[in-house]
N, C-alpha and C positions, 0 to 999 in steps of 0.2 A: 576325118570327115571326107566324104566323097564330094570334093569340090567340082568335079566334072559333071556330076549329076545335078548339083545345085545350079551350076552355070547353065546347063542345058535347059532345065525347067524355067529358070529365070529369063533366059533369052526368048524362049517360046512365048511366055506370057507378055514380055515387052513387045514382041513382034505383033501380037494381037492388037496392040494399041495403034501400031502403024497401019494395020489393015482396016481399022475402024476409026481413022483420024477424025472424021467429021463428028461422030458420036462421042468420042473420048475426049477431044480437046476443044474443037470449035464450038460445039453446042454449049458446054458449061461456060465458056468465055462470053458468048453472046448473052446467055442468061444473066450472068453477073453484070454485064454492061447495062442490061435493062434494069437491074436493081438500082444501079447508080442513077439512071435517068429518072426512075419513078421515085425512089426514096430521096435521092439527092436533090432533085428539083422540086417535087411536090411537098415532101415533109421538111426538107432542108430549108425551104423558104420560110417555114413557120418556126423551126427550131434552129436558131443560129449557132449555138454552141452547147456542148455537153462536156462538163468538166474542163472547160477552157480550151476545148478542141472543136473545130468546126464540125458540124454534123456529118458532112460528106466524108471527112477524114475519119471520124469516129466509127463509122459503120464498116470501114475497110477490114479490120481484123475479124469482125463478125461474118462478113461475106466470105472471106477466105476460109474461116472455120466451118461455115456451112458447106462450102464446096468440099473441103477436106474430109469432113465426116461422111457425107453422102457418097463421095467417090471412093473413099477407102473401103467402105462397106460393100459398095456395088462391085468394085473391081475384084475384091477377094472372094466374095460369094459366088460370082459368075465363074471366076477362075477355077475354083475347086468343084463347083456343081457340074460343069460340063464333062469332066472326066468320069464323074459318077453316073451322069446321064447316058453317056456313050459306052460305059463299061471299061474304059481304059484305066480307071483307077486301080483295078485289080492287077493289071500288068505292073503298075507303079509300086503297089504294095508287095508284089512278089519279087521285085528287083532288089539288088543290093543297095538300097537307099533307106536310111534310117528315118524315123518319124521326124526327128529334128531337122533333117535336111529337106524333107517335104514341106514342112511348115516354113522353114527359112526361105525357101525359093518362092513359094506362092505368096506368102505374106510380104516378103521383101519386094517382089515385083509390084504387088498392089500398092504398097506404101510408096514406092518410087514413083509410080504413076500419079498418085495423089499429091505428093510433094512437088513434082514437076508442074502439075496443074495449079497448085497453090502459088507457086512462084510466078507462073504466067499471069495469073489473076492479079498478083501484086504489081507486076509490071503494067498490066492494063489499067489498074487503079491510078497509077501515076499520070495517066492521060486525062483523068477526070478531076483529081484533087491533089493538093500538095501533101507529100508524105515525108515523115522523118521517123526512122526507127531508132529509138533511144537506146535499146539494149539488143543489138543484133544477135549476139550469141544466145541469149535467152529466147529470142524469137525462133531461131533455128532449133533449139532444144525442144520447145513446145510443139513446133511444127513436126519434127521427127517423131516425138513420143506419141502425139495424137494420131499421126498417120499409122504408125505401127500398132497402136492400141486398137483402133477401129478397123484396121485390116484383119486383126485377129478376130474381132467380132464378126466381120464379114465372112471369114473362114469358117467360123462356127455356124453361121446362118447357112452357108453353102452346103455344109454337111447335114444340118438339120432339115433343110427344105427337101420335100419330096415332089415338088412341082414348081413351075416357073412363077406361079402366083405368090408362093411363100417367099421367093427371093426378093420380091419388092415389098412384101408386107411390112417387115420391120423397118426398113429405111423410110417408107412412105408414111406409116402410121405411128412410128416411135421416134426415129432419129430426127427427121425433119421438123416435126412439131416441137420436140425438146429444144432444138437449136433456135427456132424462132422465139420460143418462150424463155430462152436462156440468156437474154441480154445481148443478142447479136446486133439488134438495131436500136437499143435503148440501154440506159443504165438502170439497174434495179433500184437505185436511190430515187428514181422518179416515181416509183410505185408507192402506194400506201403502206404503212408499217406492217400490217398483217400480211400483205402479199409479198413483201420483201422476205419475210420469214418462210413463207410457203415456197417461194422461188428457190431458196437455198437447198431445197430437196432435189432440185433438178441438177443432175451431174454435169450437164453441159455448161452451166453457169461458171464452174471453176475452170473449165477449159478456155472459154471465151475470155474470162476475166484475166487469167494469166497471160494469154496471148496478147490481149489489148495492152496490158501493162508493159510488155516488151516493146511496144510501139511508143506509147505516150507517157508511161509512168503513172497511169491512173488505173485503178482496179476496184471492182465491187467487193472482192475478198482479198485477203493477203496472198501475195504471190507464192509464199511458201505453202500455204494451204492448197493453192491450185496445183502446185508441183506434187505434193503428197497425194492428192486425190487422183491426179493423172497416173502416178505410179501405182496407186491402189487398183485402178481400173485395169492397168496393164497386167498386174499380178493375178487378178481375178480371171481375166480372159486366158492367160497362160495356163492357169490351173484347169480351166474348162477344156482347153485343147489337149492338155496332158491326159485328162480323164477320158476324152473321146478316143484317143489312140490306145489307151490302156485297156478300155473295155470293148473297143471295136464298134462303138455306137454308129450305126448306119453305114459302116464301112465293110463289115464282114457278112452282110446279108443282102 
């Protein structure tokens, strides 16, 4: 493996975060703080506890997951789209760099940014509500798997998109609504029985549920089901990326 190439691309992508610090780090943290103010104060005053956990603490895993999903997709999609937009992707494809190394560097950088932001938000949450992580290793596992999985999705979107509008289309119209409807701010046990079954079709439910279980030991679905579903999404997106490079979809034209 050409580690020099991987390191070079990875460092370049990470440097872009430093150049856009306000947009990449400060803006999501401020937005998350506003969620705490609105949901914690307005709704938290009416809903004291969910599953034996104060509402303010209950929504922390959901807020982290919301940021993690959107930022992973956004970072990876913009990261690979701009080389396509400027034409430098062809120099990369003609260089002695394998497809695996390209994916590893771009997806690795996007996932790293999302994980860093998730940890920053976790630290910010401690300023608002008391937190206790019951299973820290499981928390890290779900954090990393989710960041890598949705960075792969963002990589796919960045290759598929033929304009800036499409880069924001999937995160805005698909990822964010699914996260809001995936139990980020409520337990699906609070829904009517029919809607509980409908909600289980939403893949984000399993991600949020497993991540919340690592904090408080409570979950809407089994943690093992959450883990299997997360790995399944990872495998699907890996297969799609492999197909893209094998066929040259939107890369060789």
